C-alpha positions in Angstrom: 100.3 82.7 90.0 100.5 79.9 88.0 98.3 76.9 87.1 97.0 76.0 90.3 96.1 79.3 91.2 93.0 81.6 90.8 93.0 85.6 90.0 90.4 88.4 89.9 91.8 92.1 89.5 90.0 95.1 89.0 90.9 98.9 88.7 88.8 101.8 88.5 90.0 105.0 87.4 88.4 108.4 87.2 89.8 111.3 85.5 88.9 114.9 86.5 90.8 117.6 84.7 93.6 117.0 82.4 96.0 116.9 85.3 94.5 114.4 88.2 93.3 110.6 88.5 91.5 109.2 91.5 91.8 105.0 91.2 90.6 102.1 93.5 91.5 98.5 93.0 91.0 95.1 94.8 92.7 91.9 94.1 91.5 88.3 95.3 93.7 85.2 94.8 94.0 81.8 95.8 96.6 79.3 95.4 97.5 75.9 96.2 94.6 74.0 95.3 96.2 71.0 94.1 99.3 71.3 95.5 98.3 72.6 98.8 98.6 74.6 101.6 95.6 76.5 100.0 96.9 80.2 100.4 94.4 83.3 99.9 95.1 86.7 99.3 92.7 90.1 100.0 94.0 93.3 98.7 92.0 96.4 98.2 93.8 99.9 97.9 93.2 103.3 96.5 95.3 106.3 94.6 95.2 109.6 93.6 98.0 111.0 90.9 98.5 114.2 89.9 100.5 116.0 87.2 102.2 119.1 89.2 103.7 120.2 85.4 103.8 118.4 81.8 106.7 116.4 82.7 106.2 115.4 86.4 103.7 113.1 88.2 102.9 112.9 92.0 101.2 109.5 93.1 100.0 109.1 96.4 97.9 105.9 97.8 97.0 103.8 100.2 95.9 100.1 100.8 95.0 96.9 102.8 96.0 93.8 102.5 94.7 90.1 104.0 96.8 86.8 103.7 95.4 83.6 104.7 97.4 80.3 104.7 95.9 77.0 105.5 99.8 75.7 106.2 101.0 78.4 108.8 100.1 82.0 110.1 97.7 84.4 108.6 99.0 88.2 108.0 97.1 91.5 107.5 98.4 94.9 107.1 98.3 98.4 105.5 100.5 100.5 103.5 100.7 104.5 102.6 102.9 105.0 99.4 104.7 108.1 97.0 105.5 108.1 94.0 106.9 110.7 91.5 107.7 109.7 88.1 109.9 112.3 85.7 109.1 112.0 82.0 112.0 113.6 79.4 
């Protein structure tokens, strides 16, 4: 981000049982205050994690991002992702 920016990020996790976690998060970023152009990005997402075994974690999530750029086009989009982690 640098010194010419502001960033606020928050994530809340709820652990239910020993194997599962539900999380929601949000991020707000603004940059280019002094150097221009001013860019603003907003992100919101949620994911669920589940240990299918002692060494294997699966995570599925979805999120939405909105980008506004005073010097160019704005964009927005949604994403869905999956991740598997194997610990040994």
